[in-house]
TIZATI-847470 format. One record per residue (C-alpha): residue number from 1; x, y, z. Coordinates in nm, 4 decimals, always signed. Layout:
<recs>
 resi       xx       yy       zz
  NUM        X        Y        Z
...
</recs>
This chain:
<recs>
 resi       xx       yy       zz
    1  +3.6856  -0.4065  -2.5788
    2  +3.9351  -0.1413  -2.4178
    3  +3.6941  +0.1376  -2.4166
    4  +3.4272  -0.0871  -2.2470
    5  +3.6726  -0.1944  -1.9895
    6  +3.7936  +0.1509  -1.9246
    7  +3.4379  +0.2757  -1.9020
    8  +3.3684  -0.0093  -1.6282
    9  +3.6735  +0.0805  -1.4383
   10  +3.5642  +0.4464  -1.4486
   11  +3.2382  +0.3502  -1.3006
   12  +3.1567  +0.5628  -0.9839
   13  +3.0048  +0.2466  -0.8138
   14  +3.3359  +0.0636  -0.8374
   15  +3.5055  +0.3867  -0.6787
   16  +3.3008  +0.3487  -0.3490
   17  +3.4592  +0.1963  -0.0490
   18  +3.4605  -0.1839  -0.0352
   19  +3.2572  -0.1655  +0.2874
   20  +2.9876  +0.0165  +0.1001
   21  +2.9799  -0.1953  -0.1938
   22  +2.9581  -0.5026  +0.0221
   23  +2.6675  -0.3415  +0.2028
   24  +2.4832  -0.2806  -0.1123
   25  +2.5370  -0.6403  -0.2310
   26  +2.3904  -0.7748  +0.0881
   27  +2.0528  -0.6687  -0.0327
   28  +2.0664  -0.9016  -0.3362
   29  +1.9251  -1.2432  -0.3813
   30  +2.1650  -1.5188  -0.4414
   31  +2.0856  -1.5286  -0.8055
   32  +2.1519  -1.1549  -0.8469
   33  +2.4774  -1.1755  -0.6423
   34  +2.6000  -1.4590  -0.8933
   35  +2.5063  -1.2478  -1.1824
   36  +2.6988  -0.9311  -1.0220
   37  +3.0136  -1.1569  -0.9761
   38  +3.0231  -1.2145  -1.3450
   39  +3.0463  -0.8635  -1.4540
   40  +3.4231  -0.8299  -1.3946
   41  +3.6999  -0.9377  -1.1605
   42  +3.6583  -0.6459  -0.9152
   43  +3.2951  -0.7412  -0.8639
   44  +3.3465  -1.0920  -0.8601
   45  +3.5929  -1.0518  -0.5582
   46  +3.3357  -0.8518  -0.3683
   47  +3.0592  -1.1229  -0.4419
   48  +3.2765  -1.3750  -0.2705
   49  +3.2709  -1.1831  +0.0641
   50  +3.1805  -1.4464  +0.3167
   51  +2.9539  -1.2233  +0.5264
   52  +2.7280  -1.2177  +0.2276
   53  +2.6714  -1.6019  +0.2518
   54  +2.6216  -1.5840  +0.6332
   55  +2.2853  -1.4028  +0.5470
   56  +2.1909  -1.6568  +0.3011
   57  +2.2437  -1.9516  +0.5466
   58  +2.0766  -1.7793  +0.8286
   59  +1.7638  -1.6961  +0.6171
   60  +1.7268  -2.0758  +0.5802
   61  +1.7496  -2.1428  +0.9502
   62  +1.4664  -1.9791  +1.1267
   63  +1.4500  -1.9767  +1.5171
   64  +1.8150  -2.0954  +1.5493
   65  +2.0970  -1.8244  +1.5470
   66  +2.4115  -1.9773  +1.4126
   67  +2.7677  -1.9069  +1.5031
   68  +3.0499  -1.8692  +1.2423
   69  +3.1828  -2.2226  +1.1444
   70  +3.5208  -2.3259  +1.2840
   71  +3.6290  -2.5390  +1.0028
   72  +3.4794  -2.3803  +0.6796
   73  +3.3309  -2.0604  +0.5509
   74  +2.9786  -1.9455  +0.5230
   75  +3.0054  -1.9667  +0.1395
   76  +3.1385  -2.3348  +0.1601
   77  +2.8657  -2.4202  +0.4248
   78  +2.5885  -2.2831  +0.1986
   79  +2.7296  -2.4831  -0.1013
   80  +2.7540  -2.8014  +0.0937
   81  +2.3805  -2.8090  +0.1617
   82  +2.2427  -2.6423  -0.1535
   83  +1.9594  -2.6786  -0.2726
   84  +1.8321  -2.8768  +0.0389
   85  +1.8217  -2.5384  +0.2626
   86  +1.4444  -2.5279  +0.2022
   87  +1.3907  -2.8353  +0.4319
   88  +1.4736  -2.6563  +0.7528
   89  +1.3482  -2.3102  +0.6240
   90  +0.9947  -2.4660  +0.6159
   91  +1.0125  -2.6356  +0.9262
   92  +0.7139  -2.8668  +0.9311
   93  +0.6616  -3.1534  +0.6996
   94  +0.3822  -3.4053  +0.6719
   95  +0.3645  -3.7219  +0.4777
   96  +0.1123  -3.9265  +0.2835
   97  +0.1713  -4.2447  +0.4608
   98  -0.1449  -4.4470  +0.4062
   99  -0.4037  -4.3500  +0.6860
  100  -0.1614  -4.2496  +0.9516
  101  +0.0925  -3.9904  +0.8097
  102  +0.3566  -3.8311  +1.0027
  103  +0.4548  -3.4958  +1.1220
  104  +0.8429  -3.3908  +1.1202
  105  +1.0039  -3.0937  +1.2637
  106  +1.3032  -2.9935  +1.0345
  107  +1.6234  -2.7990  +1.1530
  108  +1.9810  -2.7475  +1.1070
  109  +2.2115  -2.9000  +1.3374
  110  +2.5308  -2.6908  +1.3387
  111  +2.7145  -2.9139  +1.5867
  112  +2.7311  -3.2103  +1.3288
  113  +2.6799  -2.9951  +1.0136
  114  +2.3667  -3.1696  +0.9102
  115  +1.9985  -3.0879  +0.8047
  116  +1.7671  -3.3183  +1.0138
  117  +1.4117  -3.3700  +1.0696
  118  +1.2644  -3.5659  +1.3573
  119  +0.8982  -3.6996  +1.4123
  120  +0.6880  -3.4912  +1.6433
  121  +0.5044  -3.7328  +1.8784
  122  +0.2545  -3.7033  +2.1556
  123  +0.1813  -3.9138  +2.4681
  124  -0.1870  -3.9009  +2.5971
  125  -0.1390  -3.9044  +2.9732
  126  -0.3785  -4.0891  +3.2048
  127  -0.6968  -3.8843  +3.1988
  128  -0.9290  -3.7980  +3.4760
  129  -1.3082  -3.7958  +3.4446
  130  -1.4855  -3.4626  +3.4632
  131  -1.8538  -3.3670  +3.5162
  132  -2.0044  -3.0975  +3.3155
  133  -2.2847  -2.9058  +3.4979
  134  -2.4468  -2.8163  +3.1779
  135  -2.4657  -3.1687  +3.0570
  136  -2.3870  -3.4221  +3.3602
  137  -2.4358  -3.7208  +3.1350
  138  -2.1656  -3.6042  +2.8883
  139  -1.8471  -3.8095  +2.8741
  140  -1.5443  -3.5793  +2.9263
  141  -1.1721  -3.6686  +3.0090
  142  -0.9009  -3.4302  +3.0730
  143  -0.6385  -3.3872  +2.7885
  144  -0.2883  -3.2663  +2.8684
  145  -0.0644  -3.4230  +2.6151
  146  +0.3114  -3.4599  +2.6397
  147  +0.4537  -3.3316  +2.3032
  148  +0.8124  -3.3947  +2.2041
  149  +1.0456  -3.4889  +1.9216
  150  +1.1277  -3.8642  +1.8824
  151  +1.5083  -3.8083  +1.9236
  152  +1.5831  -4.1744  +1.8989
  153  +1.6668  -4.1247  +1.5326
  154  +1.5944  -3.8850  +1.2589
  155  +1.3728  -3.9427  +0.9658
  156  +1.5877  -3.7230  +0.7659
  157  +1.9650  -3.6456  +0.7838
  158  +2.1583  -3.4922  +0.5136
  159  +2.5310  -3.4198  +0.5491
  160  +2.8357  -3.3974  +0.3461
  161  +2.8899  -3.7838  +0.3340
  162  +2.5345  -3.8173  +0.2216
  163  +2.5849  -3.5959  -0.0755
  164  +2.8975  -3.7646  -0.1721
  165  +2.7348  -4.1016  -0.1791
  166  +2.4368  -3.9796  -0.3938
  167  +2.3436  -4.2461  -0.6593
  168  +2.1527  -4.2549  -0.9896
  169  +2.0308  -3.9601  -1.1697
  170  +2.2249  -4.0255  -1.5189
  171  +2.4548  -3.7354  -1.4477
  172  +2.1840  -3.5004  -1.3190
  173  +2.2814  -3.4069  -0.9555
  174  +1.9272  -3.2938  -0.8650
  175  +1.7957  -3.6377  -0.9739
  176  +2.0057  -3.8440  -0.7575
  177  +1.8884  -4.0310  -0.4351
  178  +2.0613  -3.9163  -0.1180
  179  +2.1521  -4.2184  +0.1129
  180  +2.0916  -4.1089  +0.4763
  181  +2.2695  -4.2564  +0.7823
  182  +1.9955  -4.2470  +1.0392
  183  +2.1350  -4.4736  +1.3207
  184  +2.4510  -4.3445  +1.4822
  185  +2.7353  -4.5884  +1.5741
  186  +2.5296  -4.8897  +1.4825
  187  +2.7054  -5.2112  +1.3966
  188  +2.6501  -5.3278  +1.0444
  189  +2.4039  -5.6109  +1.0707
  190  +2.2867  -5.8763  +0.8367
  191  +1.9481  -5.7114  +0.7917
  192  +1.9907  -5.3379  +0.7443
  193  +1.7311  -5.0384  +0.7191
  194  +1.8179  -4.8048  +0.4337
  195  +1.6576  -4.4700  +0.3689
  196  +1.7060  -4.2150  +0.0807
  197  +1.5806  -3.8622  -0.0084
  198  +1.4692  -3.7549  -0.3435
  199  +1.3909  -3.4290  -0.4852
  200  +1.0473  -3.3629  -0.6633
  201  +0.8981  -3.1497  -0.9348
  202  +0.5621  -2.9418  -0.8928
  203  +0.2636  -3.0953  -1.0592
  204  +0.1066  -2.8384  -1.3098
  205  -0.1931  -2.6550  -1.1394
  206  -0.3927  -2.6308  -1.4498
  207  -0.4253  -3.0024  -1.4767
  208  -0.5032  -3.0662  -1.1108
  209  -0.8654  -3.1803  -1.0486
  210  -1.0143  -3.3458  -0.7533
  211  -0.9468  -3.6714  -0.8655
  212  -0.5686  -3.6060  -0.9197
  213  -0.3333  -3.7972  -0.6758
  214  -0.1239  -3.4950  -0.5531
  215  +0.0258  -3.4131  -0.2168
  216  -0.0478  -3.2032  -0.0166
  217  -0.4294  -3.2717  -0.0626
  218  -0.6595  -2.9932  -0.2076
  219  -0.8058  -2.9805  +0.1450
  220  -0.4916  -2.7988  +0.2682
  221  -0.3572  -2.4465  +0.1306
  222  -0.0520  -2.4746  -0.1019
  223  +0.0583  -2.3113  -0.4295
  224  +0.2830  -2.6176  -0.4996
  225  +0.1851  -2.9783  -0.5189
  226  +0.3496  -3.2881  -0.6505
  227  +0.2043  -3.6096  -0.7853
  228  +0.2186  -3.8918  -0.4953
  229  +0.1490  -4.1930  -0.7232
  230  +0.3798  -4.3897  -0.9342
  231  +0.3739  -4.7365  -1.0943
  232  +0.7530  -4.7310  -1.0712
  233  +0.7480  -4.6265  -0.7209
  234  +0.9188  -4.3075  -0.8422
  235  +1.2067  -4.4547  -0.9971
  236  +1.1207  -4.2951  -1.3182
  237  +1.3429  -3.9837  -1.3390
  238  +1.0627  -3.7650  -1.4935
  239  +0.9334  -3.7355  -1.1270
  240  +1.2510  -3.5508  -1.0403
  241  +1.4039  -3.2180  -1.1495
  242  +1.7047  -3.1822  -1.3922
  243  +1.7346  -2.8238  -1.3334
  244  +1.6853  -2.5808  -1.0284
  245  +1.3926  -2.4103  -1.2112
  246  +1.2082  -2.7437  -1.2036
  247  +1.2711  -2.8031  -0.8430
  248  +0.9900  -2.8118  -0.5908
  249  +1.1023  -2.6401  -0.2591
  250  +0.7610  -2.7244  -0.0959
  251  +0.7765  -3.1048  -0.1344
  252  +1.0279  -3.3946  -0.1230
  253  +1.0296  -3.7828  -0.0928
  254  +1.1941  -4.0438  +0.1116
  255  +1.2523  -4.4208  +0.0195
  256  +1.2805  -4.6746  +0.2851
  257  +1.3446  -5.0387  +0.2790
  258  +1.4987  -5.3282  +0.4717
  259  +1.7656  -5.5189  +0.3096
  260  +1.8878  -5.8795  +0.4028
  261  +2.2059  -6.0151  +0.2963
  262  +2.2985  -6.3773  +0.2882
  263  +2.6608  -6.4328  +0.4327
  264  +2.7439  -6.7491  +0.2283
  265  +2.6315  -6.6173  -0.1060
  266  +2.6525  -6.2392  -0.0725
  267  +2.3224  -6.2007  -0.2429
  268  +2.1092  -5.9325  -0.0828
  269  +1.7189  -5.9059  -0.0765
  270  +1.5224  -5.5888  -0.0393
  271  +1.1831  -5.6203  +0.1405
  272  +0.9144  -5.3750  +0.2726
  273  +0.9949  -5.0832  +0.0570
  274  +0.8032  -4.7797  +0.1306
  275  +0.8074  -4.4422  -0.0543
  276  +0.6555  -4.1360  +0.1178
  277  +0.5929  -3.7839  -0.0180
  278  +0.6365  -3.4892  +0.2324
  279  +0.4830  -3.1458  +0.1976
  280  +0.4807  -2.8372  +0.4014
  281  +0.2251  -2.5633  +0.4963
  282  +0.2440  -2.1648  +0.4189
  283  +0.3542  -2.0380  +0.7370
  284  +0.1005  -1.7427  +0.7000
  285  -0.1524  -2.0245  +0.7063
  286  -0.0695  -2.1643  +1.0509
  287  +0.0664  -1.8613  +1.2312
  288  -0.1912  -1.6978  +1.4636
  289  -0.2484  -1.3300  +1.3965
  290  -0.4645  -1.0840  +1.6071
  291  -0.7580  -1.1225  +1.3546
  292  -0.7028  -1.5084  +1.3313
  293  -0.6011  -1.6169  +1.6876
  294  -0.6913  -1.9926  +1.6294
  295  -0.4681  -2.0515  +1.3378
  296  -0.1958  -2.2906  +1.4037
  297  -0.0717  -2.6593  +1.4421
  298  -0.2665  -2.8483  +1.7225
  299  -0.2760  -3.1678  +1.8890
  300  -0.6321  -3.3491  +1.9494
  301  -0.7368  -3.6221  +2.1761
  302  -0.8869  -3.8939  +1.9524
  303  -0.9575  -4.1354  +2.2441
  304  -0.8735  -4.4831  +2.1475
  305  -0.6740  -4.3764  +1.8337
  306  -0.4495  -4.1589  +2.0746
  307  -0.3160  -3.8156  +1.9907
  308  -0.3137  -3.6694  +1.6415
  309  -0.1772  -3.3518  +1.4894
  310  -0.4056  -3.1116  +1.2878
  311  -0.3791  -2.7828  +1.1099
  312  -0.6498  -2.5290  +1.2205
  313  -0.7175  -2.2734  +0.9570
  314  -0.9124  -1.9497  +0.9313
  315  -0.9323  -1.8876  +0.5585
  316  -1.0257  -1.5499  +0.4223
  317  -1.1772  -1.7242  +0.0963
  318  -1.3043  -2.0601  +0.2359
  319  -1.3851  -2.3388  -0.0116
  320  -1.7370  -2.4479  -0.0401
  321  -1.8390  -2.6942  +0.2430
  322  -1.8169  -3.0560  +0.1609
  323  -2.1556  -3.1855  +0.0673
  324  -2.2242  -3.4277  +0.3511
  325  -2.1295  -3.1220  +0.5852
  326  -2.3944  -2.9357  +0.4187
  327  -2.6304  -3.2111  +0.4909
  328  -2.5519  -3.2050  +0.8479
  329  -2.5953  -2.8445  +0.8726
  330  -2.9213  -2.8629  +0.6780
  331  -3.0597  -3.1161  +0.9417
  332  -2.9610  -2.8912  +1.2214
  333  -3.1456  -2.5988  +1.0651
  334  -3.4585  -2.8171  +1.0197
  335  -3.4615  -2.9407  +1.3735
  336  -3.3941  -2.6050  +1.5256
  337  -3.6827  -2.4463  +1.3189
  338  -3.9424  -2.6856  +1.5015
  339  -3.7627  -2.7267  +1.8341
  340  -3.7758  -2.4778  +2.1274
  341  -3.5137  -2.6697  +2.3119
  342  -3.2301  -2.4017  +2.3846
  343  -2.9946  -2.6668  +2.4836
  344  -2.9101  -2.7692  +2.1192
  345  -2.8813  -3.1315  +2.2466
  346  -3.0185  -3.2575  +1.9265
  347  -3.1108  -3.6196  +1.8679
  348  -2.9317  -3.8256  +1.5936
  349  -3.0890  -3.8129  +1.2515
  350  -3.0329  -4.0678  +0.9535
  351  -2.7708  -3.8544  +0.8152
  352  -2.5875  -3.7304  +1.1106
  353  -2.5892  -4.0727  +1.2561
  354  -2.3340  -4.1786  +0.9850
  355  -2.5809  -4.4042  +0.7774
  356  -2.4778  -4.5424  +0.4419
  357  -2.5464  -4.3263  +0.1283
  358  -2.5212  -4.4209  -0.2228
  359  -2.1747  -4.3328  -0.3969
  360  -2.3260  -4.0904  -0.6245
  361  -2.4780  -3.8993  -0.3415
  362  -2.1286  -3.8625  -0.1958
  363  -2.0119  -3.6785  -0.4827
  364  -1.9812  -3.3073  -0.4410
  365  -2.2251  -3.0694  -0.6241
  366  -2.1169  -2.8004  -0.8741
  367  -1.8982  -2.5548  -0.6876
  368  -2.1388  -2.2575  -0.7541
  369  -2.4265  -2.4614  -0.5894
  370  -2.2120  -2.5534  -0.2896
  371  -2.1117  -2.1917  -0.2456
  372  -2.4729  -2.0758  -0.2498
  373  -2.5832  -2.3520  -0.0090
  374  -2.2914  -2.2580  +0.2253
  375  -2.3653  -1.8878  +0.2121
  376  -2.7519  -1.9562  +0.2654
  377  -2.6553  -2.1535  +0.5800
  378  -2.4116  -1.8938  +0.7147
  379  -2.6566  -1.6243  +0.6588
  380  -2.9514  -1.7723  +0.8304
  381  -2.9630  -1.6798  +1.1929
  382  -3.1317  -1.9175  +1.4476
  383  -3.1761  -1.6866  +1.7129
  384  -3.2261  -1.3259  +1.7668
  385  -2.9310  -1.1378  +1.9186
  386  -3.1603  -1.0727  +2.2308
  387  -3.1920  -1.4403  +2.2845
  388  -2.8132  -1.5229  +2.2574
  389  -2.6757  -1.2234  +2.4312
  390  -2.4862  -1.1518  +2.1026
  391  -2.3525  -0.7988  +2.0776
  392  -2.0549  -0.6158  +1.9023
  393  -1.8687  -0.6320  +2.2294
  394  -1.9395  -1.0076  +2.2743
  395  -1.8476  -1.0915  +1.9144
  396  -1.4923  -0.9442  +1.9880
  397  -1.4892  -0.7386  +1.6684
  398  -1.2796  -0.8802  +1.4125
  399  -1.1990  -1.2002  +1.5973
  400  -1.5323  -1.3774  +1.5957
  401  -1.6033  -1.3991  +1.2196
  402  -1.5521  -1.6317  +0.9362
  403  -1.4903  -1.9961  +0.9286
  404  -1.2540  -2.2245  +1.1379
  405  -1.1499  -2.5586  +0.9867
  406  -0.9304  -2.8298  +1.0934
  407  -0.7552  -3.0859  +0.8690
  408  -0.5647  -3.3769  +1.0003
  409  -0.1894  -3.3638  +0.9287
  410  -0.1613  -3.7265  +1.0974
  411  -0.4603  -3.9651  +1.0961
  412  -0.6157  -4.2813  +1.1900
  413  -0.7722  -4.5974  +1.0315
  414  -1.1063  -4.4295  +1.0306
  415  -1.0599  -4.0597  +0.9207
  416  -0.6887  -4.0475  +0.7622
  417  -0.4505  -3.7678  +0.7242
  418  -0.5333  -3.4860  +0.4870
  419  -0.9186  -3.5071  +0.5762
  420  -1.1344  -3.2517  +0.7541
  421  -1.1672  -3.3412  +1.1219
  422  -1.4191  -3.0559  +1.2000
  423  -1.5498  -2.7352  +1.0476
  424  -1.7219  -2.4411  +1.2269
  425  -1.8785  -2.2490  +0.9322
  426  -1.9259  -1.9417  +1.0980
  427  -1.7919  -1.8298  +1.4509
  428  -1.9638  -1.5026  +1.4366
  429  -2.3190  -1.4077  +1.5303
  430  -2.4747  -1.6399  +1.2639
  431  -2.2997  -1.9380  +1.4161
  432  -2.3271  -1.8624  +1.7929
  433  -2.5107  -2.1180  +2.0038
  434  -2.4400  -1.9574  +2.3345
  435  -2.1935  -1.8117  +2.5794
  436  -2.0994  -2.0667  +2.8534
  437  -2.2018  -1.9750  +3.2088
  438  -2.1020  -2.3059  +3.3813
  439  -1.7679  -2.3347  +3.5704
  440  -1.5834  -2.5665  +3.3236
  441  -1.6161  -2.3437  +3.0028
  442  -1.7230  -2.0138  +3.1677
  443  -1.7127  -1.7247  +2.9267
  444  -1.6345  -1.9517  +2.6266
  445  -1.7943  -1.8852  +2.2853
  446  -1.9826  -2.2064  +2.1665
  447  -2.0551  -2.2257  +1.7943
  448  -2.2091  -2.4584  +1.5546
  449  -1.9836  -2.7035  +1.3902
  450  -1.9741  -3.0412  +1.2201
  451  -1.7332  -3.3264  +1.2875
  452  -1.6123  -3.5913  +1.0474
  453  -1.6694  -3.9553  +1.1238
  454  -1.6141  -4.2904  +0.9153
  455  -1.5971  -4.6453  +0.9394
  456  -1.2392  -4.8153  +0.9450
  457  -1.0842  -4.7812  +0.5998
  458  -1.2526  -4.4555  +0.5559
  459  -1.5605  -4.6018  +0.4486
  460  -1.8993  -4.4275  +0.4654
  461  -1.7705  -4.1176  +0.5840
  462  -2.0103  -3.8709  +0.7105
  463  -2.0334  -3.5264  +0.9038
  464  -2.2520  -3.5000  +1.2174
  465  -2.3559  -3.1880  +1.4042
  466  -2.1352  -3.0679  +1.6861
  467  -2.0411  -2.7708  +1.8910
  468  -1.7166  -2.6139  +1.8898
  469  -1.6034  -2.4552  +2.2283
  470  -1.3494  -2.1639  +2.1869
  471  -1.1997  -2.1986  +2.5369
  472  -0.8966  -1.9983  +2.4716
  473  -0.6504  -1.9122  +2.1852
  474  -0.4466  -2.2164  +2.2990
  475  -0.7261  -2.4585  +2.3785
  476  -1.0395  -2.5791  +2.1989
  477  -1.3032  -2.8421  +2.2898
  478  -1.5807  -3.0154  +2.0498
  479  -1.8989  -3.1494  +2.1851
  480  -2.0280  -3.4362  +1.9661
  481  -2.3863  -3.3854  +2.0415
  482  -2.4973  -3.7335  +1.9180
  483  -2.2185  -3.9173  +2.1054
  484  -2.2567  -3.7168  +2.4164
  485  -1.8807  -3.6769  +2.4256
  486  -1.6428  -3.3855  +2.4537
  487  -1.2895  -3.3992  +2.3135
  488  -1.0068  -3.1255  +2.3396
  489  -0.7378  -2.9799  +2.1325
  490  -0.4137  -2.8162  +2.2480
  491  -0.1935  -2.5787  +2.0429
  492  +0.1533  -2.7066  +1.9671
  493  +0.4437  -2.4491  +2.0119
  494  +0.6420  -2.5325  +1.6877
  495  +0.9287  -2.2923  +1.7760
  496  +1.0473  -2.4663  +2.0857
  497  +1.1208  -2.7852  +1.8937
  498  +1.3221  -2.6006  +1.6214
  499  +1.6514  -2.5359  +1.8004
  500  +1.8994  -2.8224  +1.7835
  501  +2.0653  -2.9313  +2.1066
</recs>
């Protein structure tokens, strides 16, 4: 033992200046830093250096540069909110609330030392009617949404008091429910709104199928999903992690209810309980790049349903098109093969008009068959390049290629959250309809697409032919050919909502 201790003390590493040792330790992960601290007393003291924990805290608070805490150390601050730092780190969270869903922006509020998440909302301003020279009969209204956080009260608020009052879990800290105080300075009424947060476990990928109830849904990219149905409303502790190795940092849950208390008897009654599962998106899937400039979080105009938020993706390896989207694309190909009308103002067909179909026809075909059908549609050119004016320069090189697909993060009673809202299978030469010359969309590339429709309650859902108008990298429009209607989409600047005030 003495020999081993002497060897450690004679180590060249420990003879380095303290500043250099700390600089080396700053490159370690938290797990490795804690392991180094167990080697000996000398390294343990270095591992406690507060500046090392500043790096860990700041790494979980993107877009918001923190100042040194006045009443605690960086290490104490990190420990206070561990392991919940993943919530502000991933920034955007969307829920499985039936049909409508909800989109949150999470951030760390240093002023009150709390992790918070607020609902992102959009107001559809009074629109003006526009006339489209290319199709004067089309219905077009302006869309300039006012997008902001609902700061009346947070949906998530985690602070030291919340952690101290955590309940349940049978001794396992990660399994406890965290009560959240969401209403500041509110008097204690006879009817109170209660809300708690729960951690989750990943659902095994190898047993996840199309019929498995998981969140996020399979339409959205994620390497971590969790089950989102429970006969016990997730009171079963098997849904929650015991150890950090079981913790999902891509999902969590909230439980919310109203509790009435009878003053004469003191008996309380819980009503309206609702449990929601929340998930995030990999940032690389919604951050625009020079090659994928339309990726992002967008706000769309859904007329009577108001504004909705959606994720627009440009996948490198897209999934097969939904079966009904293939039907719509096939109907377009058939009509184009017998029509010389260059306007692409097609008439409704039985399938594109949203007619009822037998349930067995709605089931997707084998993946290999769908992939073959999708490839065939995308490889079939409906025009010669001379007819469309397509050229390598017009195609924008690496920009105009591949698929653009939009999936709802919030939804409506017809097409709910988690479902496709439109798909443009190929924005390259194979999907090009025309380049707009009229003033309203002058210079915009217009490509073939399909739009998702359904009756209330997501019944008899179908896809119909449409045209996606690539106005700019921050603005899109969709022309619903059958409806004769144009709807608009605006990019959401997520970063502007991250910094707490």
